N, C-alpha and C positions, 0 to 999 in steps of 0.2 A: 551520613549526617542525620542526626535526630532533630526533630522540631515538633512544635505543637501540631497536632493532627486535626485539621478541619474536615468537614464532610464536603466532598467534591461531587458536583453534578457533571457527568461526562456526556458529551454528545459527539456523534459521528454517524457513519453509515453502518450502524450495528444492527444485527438481527436479520440481515438479508442473506446470510450464508456465503458472503464474499470472503474468500480466503485472506486477502490482504487487509481488509478492515478488521476482521476478527483477530488476526495475528497482531495487528497494531494495538488493539485493545489489550490483548494478553501481554504484550511487551510493556505497555504502560503500567499495567497493574503489577507485574512482577518487579519492575524497577522501583515503583512506589513502595511496595512492601519491604524491599531492601532498605528503604529510607525511613521506615518506621510506621507506615500505614498498616491498617488491617482491612480485610475485604469489606467489612461493614461500613467503612468510611466512604464508600463510593455508591453512587446511584447512576445507572446508565440509562439514557433515552434510547429505546430500541424498537425496531419494527416487530420483534418477536420477543417480548420480555421473558417469557418462560424459557425460551431457548438460550437467551443471554445468561440468565441465572444458572441454568444447567451447565453451560459450557465454561463460564468464567467464575462462578461462585460468588457473584455480587448481586445486590438488589437491582432490579430494572423496572422501568415504567414505560408505558406505551407512548407513541408519538402523538399525543393529543394535548392541547394547551391546558386543559384542566389539570392533568397529572403533572405536566412540566412546571406550571406555575406554582403548584402546591409544593413540589420538591425544591423548586428554586427559592422559595421563601425560607425554607429550613436550612439550606446549604450555606456554606461560607464562601465558596468560590465555584466558578463554572469553567470547565476546560473542554475545548474541542481537540479531540485526539486524532492527529494524522489525517492523511488523505488530502484531496483538493476540494475542500468543502465549499469554498467560494468560487463557483464556476456556473456558467449558464448553458453548458452543452447537454448535460444530462436532462436538466429541465430548469426553466426560469423559476418555477415554484420552489425548487430545492434551494436556490439562492435566497429567495425571499424568506424561507423558513429559517435558515441559519442566521441571516442578518437580523431578523426579528427576535430570535432567541437571544442574540448578543445584546441588542438594545434593551430588551425587557430586563435582562440580568443587571445591566448598568443602571436602569431606572430604579431597581431595588437596592442599589448600593453594593452590588456584588462585584468582586474582582473577576476578571475574565482573561483567560489565556487561550491562545490557539497554538498548538505544538506540532512540530514536524509537518508543516503545511506545504502544499503546492498551491499556486494561485492561478486561476483561470483554467481553460480559456474563458474570457469574458467578451463575448461578441457584440453585445448591445451596449450603446452608450449609457443607458440607464443602469445596466449591470455594473459598469465600472464605477458609476457614482455611488451605488449602493455598497459595493465592496469597499470603496475608499472610506465611507463613513462608518461602516461596521468595523473595519480594521482599526481606524483611529479611535474607536470607542474602547478597544481592548487595552489591558494593562501590559500584556506581553504577547508578542507574535514571533514564533520561530519558524523559519523556512527550511525545507529539507534540501534546497539547492539555491545557488546564487541567482539563477534566472528569475525565479519567483520573487526573491528579495528585491531585485532591480525593478521588476514590474510593479511591485508595491510602492517603491520609492517614486517611480514615474507617475503613479496615480496620485501621489501626494500624501502617502502614509508617513507618519512621524518616524524619523530615524531612531529616536531614543527607545522606542518600544520594540524594534525589530532586530533580529539576529539571524545569522545563517548557521544552521546546525546540520543534521542529517536525518534520514528517515528513522522513526522510532524503532523499527524492527531490527535495525543493525545492533541493538543491545542484546538481542536474544542469544543466549549461549547454551540453552538446553536442546542441542541438536540431536536428531535421531541418528542411529547407526546406519552406515551405508550398507545396504543389501541390494546388490545389483540384480534387477529383474528385467531390465531392457537396456539396450545400447543407447536408445534415444527416447527422450520424453518430449511430448508436444503439448503445448497449451495454446489454444486460440480462443478468442472471444468475438462476439458479433461486432462488426464495424460497418459503417455506412458508406464510406468513400475510399476510393483509391486501392482497395484491397484486391490484388490479382490472385485470387484463390486458385484459379485454374493453373496458372504458372507455378504456384507453390506446390500443388499436388503433382504436377508433372515432374518437377524437380525432385520431389520425394521418391517418385517411382524410379527415376533415373539414377539417383545418388545411392539409394539403399540396396544392399545385397539381401539375398533371400534369408540369410542367417541373422540379419539385423532386426532384433525385436524392437517394437515401438510400443510405448506406453502413452495412452491418451489421457491427459490430465485436465479434467474439468474442474476449475477452481471457483466457479459460481455455477453449479451444475445445470440449472434450467436454461441458462444462457449459453454457457460454453459447450455443452453437448451438441447444440445445433451447429455451432461453428466447426466442431471437430468431426461431424458426421461424414464429410467427404473422405476422411482418412480411415474411417472404420472399415472400408472395403478392402484395405490391405490385409493379406493373410497373416502378416507379422504383427498386426495391431491388436492390442488388448486395452480394455478400459480400466482405469484406476477408480476404485470406489471411494467417493467423497461423501462423508456424512457430517463430520465436524471439521473445524479449521485445521486441527492437528493432522488430519488425514492428508491434507494438501502437502504439508511439510514432509511427511513420511513418503508420499508418492514421489516428490522431487528427489529425495534421498535415494530412491530406488533406481535411478537412471544414470547412465554414464555421461551423457551429454543432454543438453536441453535446448529446445526451440520454443520461445514463449512470447506472447504479447503482454500478459499481465506483469506489471512492474514487480510485484512482490514474489512472483515465481523466480524472476531474475535475481532479486536480492537474496532469496534462499539459495540459489545456485552459487552466488558469491560466497556466502557463509559456509557452504558445504564444499567449495572448491570444485564445482562442476562447470566445465566450459559451456558457453551458451551462445545462441544467436537470439538477439532481441528484435522483435518486429515492432517498429516504432509507430504504433497506432495513435500515440498521444505524445506531445513534446516532452512530458515528464520522463519518459523512458530514456531518451537521449540526454536530457538535461542531467540526469543522475548517473548514468552508466556509460556515456560515450568516453572513449579513451581507456577503458578498463582492459588491461592485458588479460586475454583469455575469454573476452567477450567481444561480440561483434554486433553492431546495430545496423539493421537494414530498414529502408523505407518500405511501406506496404506496396509501393508501385515498382519494386525491384523486378527484374526479369528472371526468367527461368534459370539462366546460367548463373546469375548472382546468387539465387537461392541455393542451387546445387553446389556451388563452390563453398558457400558458407556451411552447408550441412556436412560436406566432406571434411572441411577444416575442423569443425567442432568435434567430429568423431575421432579424427586422427591426432589431435593435439592435446589429448586429455592430460597426460603426465606432465607435459611442459607447462601447462597453464594453471594447474591446481594451486600451487603455492602463491602465484601472483594474485589469484582471485582472493585467497584468504588474506593476503597482505592488504589488498584494497579494503576488504571487509573490516579488517582490524583498525585501519585509519578512520573508517566511517563510524565504527563503534565509539571511538573517542569523541567524535563530534556529536553522535547521537546522545551520549551520556550528558552532554551539555544542556540538552532539553530539560533534564530533571534538576540540574544545578541551577539553571535560570528560574525554573518554576519555584524551587525552594527559596531562592534568594530574593526574587523580585515580586513573587505573588504570595508566598506563604510565610516569609520570614517575619 
């Protein structure tokens, strides 16, 4: 579909080196280009503008209000791309930032869309009130799973602006070739509660054979490397080098099976047909991927035997699960493409 091309101001957790958020931005840009946009039609708010411009080929501005307001005055619409932007677990300040950005855009008469969103957790009553008013100010909100949609409706968000779609990254079709470098890939991230890391490490020791190579996959390096360090002692373990977001996708394509916390590592596994165990550090993991044939979701509080069984199963069931995972990814791709159809019809049409 071709349509008049406005300039879009994009916001999200960009420029921090997080695989999922950078892949989300890349997926958004690629799909928009296929609909008639040029790279110069976007400006992204970023923690590292030069890095964002280098990796994605679009103009970027720093996360300060002078730069944001200047770009906002010039743009025709403002779009929040993916993630769970409205939550107060990472920080309450983050929630305030995104809510204020939405309200300022509306005060200037701009159209605002939030695409492929998760919602929450929102632990504070004031957070729920802020999220409700920010969402109701938007012209379009798409949620990547039904649980977030229902949470928004429970808050009192207008039904007519909300739709259930899928995560933006499911539209990505430029997948790297599979080059097996390890039988098992592992991605962990820092978590504060319930994580039985000692039980997980013992399960890895007991389940893996000497010939089972392990690839450690930090997908936000400064954070994930700390969480993965207990596994670095294994003689079979090697680190995957991550410099730009595409390295994360290539690393996942290099393993036969995957154990991961980060949602977008697991989405990549679905697209590539790689059996996985998802460690449910955040409700979004189970909300999106529970029930997928070829994937298994475990709580962080699982015991050693549960971890070991899951590790063995994901290594042994590769051939049987691959097609089922791609089938799931294919259905999600159809839903993910609706994000862009809705954006074109309801915001830019």
